[in-house]
Steps between C-alpha positions, in 0.01 A plus 500: 500500500725785615714776355877447511761761409847390389786748480753369251437308177823302488539125515338465844236773479377370165474144635304623803264682262447184291420289803262752657319563172463125456325492837252761379637799694518858375867578446664840455859460379717811532826579323663803345428373149160340560641161398404153615283208386199591287237290676130530586469653844841669492512879463850613403563854619800722427585664831794623705468294817703758694211747445319430827188697417442318170589162649256554785223586256570188293513282813167621637264209568772238461524201731874463447786714368802299378841663487675324210696800377852441373706820472811490285757303695764771515254771607343344808637762739325774305179324398397281794431766768229692306349179363479338842356812663234533231394135513481489879314831505243371251444188712457707816254736336286245318512213749616253234712215629859564398707206369866576425719294272833485687822302476772337709742793484371614840672216687864469603725277291359162606674212673181289501163502315335843527173533695251785518587584861871546429631846596502765230877543482548565131868503397434704184366846418218343300404277790495800733262680265259206493524451877406864549196461271381204708566665838298806399210286381509283812501810723185618322336162560597493867361852544165385355523718189512211252512124446831395346700190418809423292568196280867416443647263244847404387638554148220471244478274199224404261320628190561870450820518707764674291806709586436535874484123551814291552308217329374732227641627173865434589419142602231314305579623145867415547419145608257446212762617251770275647708780652634483858334739743720765659362532853549803724594304811591148605281257299566221751330673795146390603251775427123544533323584173142633519253441215310814398150343486556383860583859596171619351298228673653590834435872459133431432471260795658760728232753406213263582353494849688612809776238537784691334486850647778637717787273397701376203467167315733302274380374164481117495821400325649167399809347656817692409699410190835618375511688170676198350220270618236731352685509169536122490131451570395760242712330235364157589143629470584676173672192357824685426860445620600694810782743406559580866508807724823687566566762764561844355830628642432764763740748343326460164161555663623818665644624172173431318323704766671812366278472192193329647307662789328168565828307541649783703215480750552125545834555671352581841276191476781265405482333843173335390678301228827393661350316798180301565197726463194307612144603588273325752134527393352264761278763666329600175444142390347403833286816539366537146528145369704613198765268359764602247450394141712184450839600359474289185159651422632852556810441287293343221274806488806725499652306211179516298479877548860552395470277195197696382681831559819388325307358203311829460826695514654274233 
């Protein structure tokens, strides 16, 4: 068994820690607060990941370093450069394989399903930041200073997905209570939705062996569904009437952004929700033999998690 270091104890980092610990690995899970699952084999460490010296010391002897950090959405421009430099530096110094959790922001607004070899022509400031993180890591790999790969998924859903998920706290609780969902985009557009446990499985697979290094991979993801189709299926599985999904007026969304940094930041990514936004994960499925969790199974697990959370809150 090997040592694995995970930077970031959010929904993805915590799931990666659970899976690795279940396989018998030594896991070091880093976050500012020292949070994360309390499991045998998982050491939760409070650390500032942008502190390169400390991160390098904690990563010493690790087989893989996973970048699952999630800076506050409206502070990416400030937070990502030092975080990325520290993580890449730690990988270069220690020799740990470096697996980055990325996203689809790096691609141009798509007119067909997105593939890993599409040009990095991000139409948003956030996408440009993430493209720069990947280019710097890839340059290090190509220069022989490190082994790097990036795993990209579409919008996340699943247990633990809250305010930053379009299928999270503004979606499932409303449906279960019989209230229509107000959706920030066009709910009739086909969209790829990526299940968080599938993200974690793909990150781990990318860090094993030598197949993944030097390129990006897409998380195996089910066929696209519109937000209305997801809502209808969730309600059918939950055994409740479907109250429907309504598009939030764009002017209302912009006005709400005055008071909500999260909603304000969504404006430059609006293109992802007013046209088809579809991911092609063929390469990952064929290379690693990973298939996405069937949609009904994923939605059932999501419902169970939300019902437990809502019951506890009540």
